[in-house]
C-alpha positions as CSV (number, residue, x, y, z in Angstrom):
1,M,136.0,-222.8,118.7
2,D,138.6,-224.3,121.2
3,I,137.7,-227.7,122.6
4,I,139.9,-228.0,126.2
5,L,140.2,-231.8,127.4
6,K,141.3,-231.8,131.5
7,T,141.8,-234.6,133.6
8,R,141.4,-235.2,137.2
9,N,142.8,-238.2,139.4
10,C,143.4,-240.4,136.3
11,D,145.2,-241.0,132.9
12,V,143.4,-241.0,129.6
13,P,144.7,-242.7,126.7
14,A,145.5,-240.4,123.6
15,R,143.4,-242.2,121.3
16,L,140.3,-241.7,123.8
17,K,141.0,-237.7,123.8
18,E,141.4,-237.7,120.4
19,D,138.0,-239.6,119.9
20,A,136.5,-237.4,122.3
21,R,137.5,-234.2,120.2
22,E,136.2,-235.3,117.0
23,R,132.6,-236.4,118.9
24,V,132.2,-233.1,120.2
25,T,133.6,-231.4,116.8
26,H,130.7,-233.5,115.3
27,A,127.7,-233.0,117.8
28,T,128.6,-229.0,117.7
29,R,126.7,-229.6,113.8
30,I,123.5,-229.1,115.9
31,Y,124.4,-225.6,116.8
32,D,127.2,-224.5,115.7
33,R,127.7,-220.9,117.5
34,L,129.3,-222.2,120.8
35,L,132.3,-220.5,122.0
36,G,134.1,-223.2,123.4
37,V,133.9,-226.5,124.6
38,E,135.5,-228.2,128.0
39,M,135.6,-231.9,128.8
40,V,136.6,-233.0,132.1
41,F,137.7,-236.6,132.4
42,S,137.5,-237.9,136.1
43,E,137.4,-241.1,138.3
44,E,137.3,-241.8,141.8
45,P,139.6,-244.4,143.3
46,N,136.8,-246.1,145.6
47,P,136.1,-249.3,144.5
48,R,132.3,-249.3,146.1
49,I,131.4,-246.7,143.3
50,A,129.6,-248.6,140.7
51,A,130.7,-245.9,137.8
52,P,133.6,-244.3,138.8
53,A,135.0,-242.9,135.5
54,T,132.9,-239.6,134.8
55,V,133.1,-237.3,132.2
56,E,131.9,-233.6,132.0
57,V,130.9,-231.3,128.9
58,T,130.0,-228.0,129.1
59,A,129.8,-225.4,126.3
60,R,129.8,-222.1,126.3
61,T,127.6,-219.9,124.3
62,K,126.7,-216.0,124.4
63,G,125.1,-215.8,127.8
64,H,124.5,-219.3,128.4
65,H,126.4,-222.4,129.5
66,I,125.0,-226.1,128.2
67,R,126.5,-229.2,130.3
68,A,126.2,-232.7,130.5
69,E,127.3,-235.4,132.7
70,G,127.8,-238.8,132.2
71,A,129.1,-241.9,134.7
72,G,130.6,-245.4,133.8
73,E,132.5,-248.3,134.5
74,D,135.5,-247.0,132.2
75,H,136.1,-243.5,130.7
76,R,134.6,-244.7,127.1
77,G,131.2,-245.6,128.6
78,A,131.0,-242.3,130.3
79,L,131.9,-240.3,127.2
80,D,129.3,-242.3,125.5
81,M,126.8,-241.0,128.1
82,A,127.9,-237.6,128.3
83,L,127.9,-236.9,124.8
84,G,124.2,-238.6,124.4
85,K,123.0,-235.8,127.1
86,F,125.0,-232.9,125.1
87,E,123.5,-233.5,122.1
88,G,120.1,-233.6,123.5
89,Q,121.0,-230.7,125.2
90,L,122.3,-228.8,122.3
91,R,119.0,-229.7,120.3
92,R,116.5,-228.5,123.0
93,Y,119.2,-225.0,123.2
94,K,118.7,-224.4,119.4
95,T,114.7,-225.2,119.2
96,R,114.4,-222.6,121.7
97,V,116.7,-220.2,120.4
98,V,114.9,-220.5,116.7
99,D,111.2,-220.4,118.4
100,R,112.2,-217.0,120.4
101,R,113.9,-215.7,117.1
102,R,110.2,-216.5,115.4
103,G,108.1,-215.2,118.4
104,R,107.1,-218.6,119.4
105,G,108.3,-218.9,122.9
106,R,108.0,-222.3,123.9
107,G,106.3,-221.1,126.8
108,V,108.4,-221.5,130.5
109,P,106.1,-221.5,133.3
110,A,105.9,-217.8,134.8
111,A,106.9,-218.4,138.5
112,N,103.7,-217.0,140.6
113,G,106.1,-215.6,143.4
114,H,105.3,-218.6,145.9
115,V,108.2,-219.5,147.7
116,A,108.0,-223.0,149.2
117,G,109.8,-224.2,152.2
118,V,111.1,-220.9,153.4
119,P,110.8,-220.3,157.1
120,A,108.3,-217.8,158.0
121,A,110.3,-216.1,160.4
122,Q,114.0,-215.1,160.9
123,D,114.3,-216.9,164.6
124,A,113.0,-220.0,162.7
125,A,116.1,-220.1,160.3
126,A,118.3,-219.0,163.3
127,E,117.3,-221.7,165.4
128,L,118.2,-224.5,162.5
129,T,121.8,-225.9,162.6
130,P,123.6,-227.6,159.3
131,S,123.5,-231.2,159.4
132,A,126.6,-231.5,157.0
133,P,129.7,-229.0,156.6
134,I,129.9,-226.6,153.6
135,V,132.4,-228.7,151.7
136,R,133.1,-226.6,148.7
137,T,132.6,-222.8,147.9
138,K,132.1,-221.3,144.2
139,T,132.6,-218.0,143.1
140,F,131.2,-216.7,140.1
141,E,129.8,-213.3,138.1
142,L,125.5,-213.0,138.3
143,T,124.5,-212.3,135.0
144,A,121.9,-210.0,134.6
145,M,118.8,-212.1,132.7
146,V,115.0,-212.2,132.6
147,P,113.6,-215.2,134.5
148,E,112.8,-217.2,131.7
149,D,116.4,-217.1,130.5
150,A,117.5,-217.9,133.9
151,A,115.2,-221.3,133.7
152,M,116.3,-221.8,130.4
153,Q,119.9,-221.9,131.8
154,L,118.8,-223.9,134.9
155,E,117.5,-227.0,132.1
156,L,120.9,-226.6,130.2
157,L,122.7,-227.1,133.2
158,G,120.9,-229.6,134.8
159,H,120.9,-228.2,138.4
160,E,118.5,-227.7,141.0
161,F,118.4,-223.9,141.0
162,Y,120.1,-220.9,139.0
163,L,121.3,-217.9,140.7
164,F,121.1,-214.8,138.6
165,R,120.5,-211.1,138.6
166,N,117.2,-209.8,137.4
167,A,117.6,-207.6,134.8
168,A,114.1,-206.0,135.3
169,S,114.9,-205.5,139.0
170,G,118.6,-205.7,139.6
171,A,118.3,-208.2,142.6
172,C,119.6,-210.9,143.1
173,S,117.1,-213.9,142.4
174,V,117.0,-217.6,142.5
175,V,114.8,-219.9,139.8
176,Y,114.1,-223.8,140.9
177,R,112.8,-226.6,139.7
178,R,109.5,-227.3,141.7
179,K,108.6,-231.0,142.4
180,D,105.1,-230.1,140.0
181,G,107.7,-230.0,137.2
182,N,107.1,-225.8,137.0
183,F,109.7,-223.3,138.0
184,G,109.5,-221.4,141.0
185,L,111.5,-218.0,141.6
186,I,113.2,-216.5,144.7
187,E,113.8,-212.9,144.4
188,A,116.0,-210.7,147.3
189,G,113.8,-207.9,148.9
190,G,115.2,-204.7,149.6
191,V,114.9,-202.8,153.0
192,G,111.3,-201.5,153.5
193,R,109.6,-204.0,151.0
């Protein structure tokens, strides 16, 4: 398994890098089928930020990504936090994989098709103006999967939403976490729907 270490806006001592490699290797004992792990050490130069040092850990599996992030006053503290979260994510992922193989799906709540917060007419959307500029653009290949797998990916990444290609319909879809803790599903409709 490849472990890649990167730095942004900071210098990380070789001893800390070696310690990070050892601890990630040790964490992979929980789930040993990872294809690779990437760790990014970064630091914000702003003195008003209480926890300027961050460490992001992203692992690739066959079809999923597992991500954890930690922040602290120094990179050692951020690493401790990130790896603690990472180990928890690995345990949760392994439990779901094992349960699925044994036919005991842990029951990711099914989306009921209700989409909250979407304007009723396109005219309403046309009148809205963004309050902040778009400052970052990401491009990635959409993976075909069922909504339950997309919900699991959403949890593993710790994001607010997850964009994917629905394996059943072939349409672009978004799964998101609702305020009540359940998941919602937004599906792209075609012409004539």
